[in-house]
C-alpha positions in Angstrom: -25.0 -33.8 -13.2 -27.8 -32.4 -15.3 -27.8 -29.1 -13.3 -24.3 -28.3 -14.5 -25.3 -27.8 -18.2 -27.3 -24.6 -17.6 -24.4 -23.3 -15.6 -21.9 -24.2 -18.3 -24.1 -22.5 -21.0 -24.3 -19.4 -18.9 -20.5 -19.2 -18.5 -19.9 -19.7 -22.2 -22.4 -17.0 -23.1 -20.9 -14.6 -20.5 -17.3 -14.9 -21.6 -18.0 -15.5 -25.3 -15.4 -18.3 -25.6 -17.5 -21.3 -26.6 -19.0 -20.9 -30.0 -19.3 -17.1 -30.7 -15.7 -16.7 -31.8 -14.3 -19.2 -34.2 -10.8 -17.8 -34.2 -9.3 -16.6 -30.9 -5.7 -15.4 -30.4 -3.6 -16.4 -27.5 -3.9 -12.9 -26.1 -7.7 -13.4 -25.8 -8.7 -11.3 -28.8 -11.4 -12.6 -31.1 -9.7 -12.5 -34.6 -11.7 -11.3 -37.6 -10.0 -11.6 -41.0 -10.6 -10.7 -44.6 -13.0 -7.8 -44.0 -14.0 -6.3 -47.3 -16.7 -4.0 -48.7 -19.6 -4.2 -48.6 -19.3 -5.0 -44.9 -21.3 -8.0 -43.7 -22.2 -7.6 -40.0 -22.5 -11.3 -39.7 -18.7 -11.7 -39.9 -18.4 -10.0 -36.5 -19.2 -12.4 -33.6 -21.9 -10.8 -31.4 -21.3 -9.7 -27.8 -17.5 -9.8 -28.1 -15.5 -7.5 -25.9 -12.0 -8.0 -27.4 -11.7 -7.9 -31.2 -8.6 -7.9 -33.5 -9.2 -7.2 -37.2 -6.3 -8.3 -39.4 -5.4 -9.4 -42.9 -7.7 -6.7 -44.3 -7.5 -3.5 -46.2 -9.9 -0.8 -44.9 -9.4 2.8 -46.3 -12.1 4.4 -44.1 -12.9 3.1 -40.6 -16.1 4.8 -39.5 -19.6 4.2 -38.0 -20.4 1.5 -40.6 -17.8 -0.7 -39.0 -18.1 0.5 -35.4 -21.9 -0.3 -35.4 -21.6 -4.1 -35.7 -18.8 -3.8 -33.1 -21.1 -2.1 -30.6 -20.2 -4.3 -27.7 -16.4 -4.1 -28.2 -14.4 -2.5 -25.4 -10.9 -3.3 -26.7 -10.3 -3.1 -30.4 -7.1 -3.7 -32.4 -7.0 -2.4 -36.0 -3.2 -2.3 -36.7 -1.8 -2.5 -40.2 -5.0 -2.2 -42.2 -3.9 0.7 -44.4 -6.6 2.9 -42.8 -6.4 6.5 -44.2 -9.4 8.0 -42.4 -10.6 7.2 -38.8 -14.0 8.4 -37.6 -14.7 7.6 -34.0 -18.5 7.4 -34.1 -20.9 4.7 -33.0 -18.4 3.1 -30.5 -20.1 4.0 -27.3 -18.5 1.2 -25.3 -15.0 1.4 -26.7 -12.4 1.7 -23.9 -9.1 1.0 -25.7 -8.3 1.4 -29.4 -5.1 0.3 -31.1 -5.0 1.9 -34.6 -1.2 2.2 -35.1 0.8 1.3 -38.1 -1.7 2.6 -40.6 -1.8 5.6 -43.0 -4.3 7.7 -41.1 -4.1 11.4 -42.1 -7.6 12.4 -41.0 -9.3 11.7 -37.7 -12.5 12.8 -36.1 -14.4 12.0 -32.9 -17.9 12.3 -31.5 -18.2 13.9 -28.1 -19.0 11.9 -25.0 -17.1 8.7 -26.0 -15.8 6.7 -23.0 -12.4 6.0 -24.7 -9.6 5.9 -22.2 -6.6 4.7 -24.4 -6.0 5.7 -28.0 -2.9 4.5 -29.8 -2.4 6.4 -33.1 1.4 6.2 -33.4 3.0 5.4 -36.7 0.5 7.2 -38.9 0.4 10.3 -41.1 -1.4 12.8 -38.9 -0.8 16.5 -39.4 -3.7 17.8 -37.4 -5.1 16.3 -34.1 -7.4 19.2 -33.1 -10.5 17.0 -33.5 -9.3 14.8 -30.6 -10.3 17.5 -28.1 -13.7 15.8 -28.1 -12.3 12.8 -26.2 -12.7 14.3 -22.7 -12.3 10.9 -20.9 -9.0 9.9 -22.5 -6.2 8.9 -20.1 -3.5 7.8 -22.4 -2.9 9.3 -25.9 -0.1 8.1 -28.1 0.6 10.3 -31.1 4.3 9.7 -31.6 5.8 9.0 -35.1 3.3 11.1 -37.1 3.8 14.1 -39.3 2.8 16.9 -36.9 4.7 20.2 -37.6 2.7 22.6 -35.3 0.5 22.1 -32.4 -1.8 24.0 -30.1 -1.4 22.5 -26.6 -4.9 23.7 -25.6 -6.2 21.0 -27.8 -5.6 18.7 -24.9 -7.0 21.0 -22.2 -10.5 19.4 -22.2 -8.9 16.1 -21.5 -9.0 16.5 -17.7 -8.1 12.8 -17.1 -5.1 12.7 -19.4 -2.0 11.1 -17.8 0.3 10.1 -20.7 0.9 12.1 -23.9 3.5 11.0 -26.4 4.5 13.4 -29.2 8.1 12.3 -29.9 9.4 11.7 -33.4 7.1 14.1 -35.2 8.2 17.2 -37.1 7.2 19.7 -34.5 8.6 23.2 -34.9 6.1 25.2 -32.9 4.0 24.5 -29.9 1.5 27.2 -28.8 0.3 27.0 -25.3 -3.1 28.5 -26.1 -4.9 31.8 -26.7 -3.5 35.0 -25.1 -2.1 34.6 -21.6 -4.6 32.0 -20.4 -2.9 29.3 -18.4 -2.9 25.7 -19.7 -4.3 23.5 -16.9 -3.7 19.8 -17.3 -4.3 18.6 -13.7 -3.5 14.8 -14.1 -0.8 14.8 -16.8 2.1 12.8 -15.5 4.3 12.0 -18.6 5.0 14.2 -21.6 7.3 13.1 -24.4 8.6 15.7 -26.9 12.0 14.3 -27.9 13.2 14.0 -31.5 11.4 17.0 -32.9 12.6 20.3 -34.3 11.6 22.7 -31.6 13.7 25.9 -31.5 12.0 27.2 -28.3 9.4 26.1 -25.8 7.6 28.3 -23.3 6.3 26.4 -20.3 5.7 29.5 -18.3 1.9 29.1 -18.5 1.8 25.4 -18.1 -0.1 24.3 -15.0 0.7 20.6 -14.7 1.0 19.9 -11.0 1.4 16.2 -11.4 3.9 16.1 -14.3 6.7 13.8 -13.3 8.4 13.0 -16.6 9.3 15.6 -19.3 11.6 14.7 -22.2 12.7 17.5 -24.6 15.9 15.9 -25.8 16.9 15.8 -29.4 15.5 19.2 -30.4 16.9 22.6 -31.4 16.4 24.3 -28.0 18.8 26.9 -26.8 16.8 27.8 -23.7 13.4 27.1 -22.1 11.2 29.9 -20.9 10.5 28.4 -17.5 11.5 28.7 -13.9 10.5 25.1 -13.1 8.1 26.4 -10.4 5.3 25.6 -12.8 6.2 21.9 -12.6 6.4 21.1 -8.9 6.2 17.3 -9.2 8.9 17.0 -11.9 11.4 14.2 -11.3 12.7 13.2 -14.7 13.9 15.7 -17.3 15.5 14.9 -20.6 17.7 17.7 -21.9 20.5 16.2 -24.0 21.2 16.7 -27.7 20.1 20.4 -27.8 22.2 23.4 -28.7 21.8 25.1 -25.3 23.0 28.5 -24.4 25.8 28.0 -21.8 24.6 30.8 -19.5 21.0 29.5 -19.5 22.1 25.9 -19.1 24.4 26.6 -16.2 21.6 28.4 -14.3 19.1 25.5 -15.2 21.5 22.9 -13.8 21.9 24.9 -10.6 18.1 25.0 -10.2 17.8 21.3 -11.0 20.3 20.6 -8.2 18.4 22.8 -5.8 15.2 20.9 -6.7 17.1 17.6 -6.0 16.1 16.1 -9.3 18.0 12.8 -9.9 20.4 13.7 -12.7 22.6 10.6 -12.5 20.3 7.8 -13.7 20.4 6.9 -17.3 17.6 8.5 -19.4 17.1 11.6 -17.3 19.3 14.6 -18.0 21.2 12.5 -20.5 24.7 12.7 -22.1 25.9 14.4 -25.2 28.6 12.4 -27.1 32.0 14.0 -27.5 31.7 14.0 -31.3 28.4 15.9 -31.2 29.6 18.7 -28.9 31.4 21.5 -30.7 31.1 23.9 -27.7 31.5 23.5 -23.9 30.5 20.6 -21.8 28.9 21.2 -18.4 29.1 18.7 -15.6 30.7 16.3 -18.2 27.2 15.6 -19.5 25.5 18.4 -21.5 26.9 20.3 -24.4 26.4 24.1 -24.8 27.6 27.0 -26.8 28.4 30.6 -25.8 27.3 31.6 -29.2 24.0 29.9 -29.0 20.8 31.9 -29.3 20.3 33.8 -26.0 16.9 34.0 -24.4 14.7 36.5 -26.4 13.9 39.3 -23.9 10.6 40.0 -25.8 9.5 36.4 -25.5 10.7 36.3 -21.9 8.7 39.5 -21.1 5.6 38.0 -22.8 5.9 34.8 -20.8 6.5 36.5 -17.5 3.7 39.1 -18.3 1.3 36.2 -18.6 2.4 34.8 -15.3 2.1 38.3 -13.7 -1.4 38.6 -15.2 -2.4 35.3 -13.7 -1.1 36.2 -10.3 -2.9 39.6 -10.4 -6.1 37.8 -11.3 -5.5 35.5 -8.3 -4.9 38.5 -6.1 -8.0 40.2 -7.3 -10.0 37.0 -6.7 -8.5 36.8 -3.2 -9.5 40.4 -2.5 -13.0 39.7 -3.6 -13.2 36.7 -1.3 -11.8 38.8 1.6 -14.4 41.5 0.9 -17.2 38.9 0.8 -16.0 37.5 4.2 -15.8 40.9 5.7 -19.3 41.8 4.6 -20.5 38.5 6.0 -18.8 39.2 9.2 -20.4 42.7 9.4 -23.8 41.2 8.9 -23.1 38.5 11.5 -21.9 41.2 14.0 -25.0 43.2 13.3 -27.2 40.1 13.9 -25.3 39.3 17.1 -25.8 42.9 18.3 -29.5 42.7 17.7 -29.7 39.4 19.5 -27.7 40.7 22.4 -30.1 43.7 22.6 -33.1 41.4 22.6 -31.6 39.2 25.4 -30.9 42.3 27.5 -34.5 43.4 27.0 -35.7 40.0 28.1 -33.4 40.1 31.1 -34.8 43.5 32.2 -38.4 42.3 31.7 -37.7 39.3 33.8 -36.1 41.4 36.5 -39.0 43.9 36.5 -41.5 41.0 36.9 -39.5 39.4 39.7 -39.5 42.8 41.5 -43.3 43.1 41.1 -43.9 39.7 42.6 -45.0 40.0 46.3 
């Protein structure tokens, strides 16, 4: 039996369940409580992968706290009254739960491997610093204080699949600079409901995998989109907006042509009778003939951006065709030279065979 003790010690060390963590929660997190300044690194069990800090008040969570948590991959820091979050010195952190705090400032070092970041229920008004998190896959920013947003903040996040922005105070969302398309190749779910958006131009969105889009409970009269920009879309929340009847009728026709499922709960949605002072289309969505009609200038700008992109694609295709044609000409010339040499060899062989007695 003596040989089992080294094995047991090895297992305990590898999963950090024997003596390293004096207080472990039922969900597997090592619980650390009563963290106060000056921070003592000894209070954090070494080599832990899952840590939950609770019953503490920490105004600034930065490198001084991340450093003694260097091995942590999953960290929970809910309800600690954090006001400033500096993502630095957490080079192994994979998942961070930092919700239900008072965070109004956030920064991040580049190159962090963070895949999930939960920042809902905070006081954020600016999230531009998060563009450094290029490996992020799930980003939860709902229930903050965002009023305006540049969507190209998320463009470097090439792995991003889920983005939640509902229940902020968003009035404006800018796609980016000029007519440059916004490419988010892996985004699958985007939530914008319960904001104050008066218009939204998705004409330059390039989200080929987007399946779920919820823009319900805003102030939208129309969307500057033809839906072609979102080929994978299957779930679309439109209810509780003051839609323009002409635009909404056309949109519903296009949704039908796309065979989007408009019957299941939580998709297109239903406007209650009491909240619909205008007309009701398909017994579901409310609209008004007096609602703001699509702005022809904004529509022109949006469509101009799309035309510019198509023209760039055409020019690129022409250049590729010209390159191929040039390569074909060179290849034809080389084949011609080779054919000439083969013909000369054949003549030489024929002459020698004639000279042979």
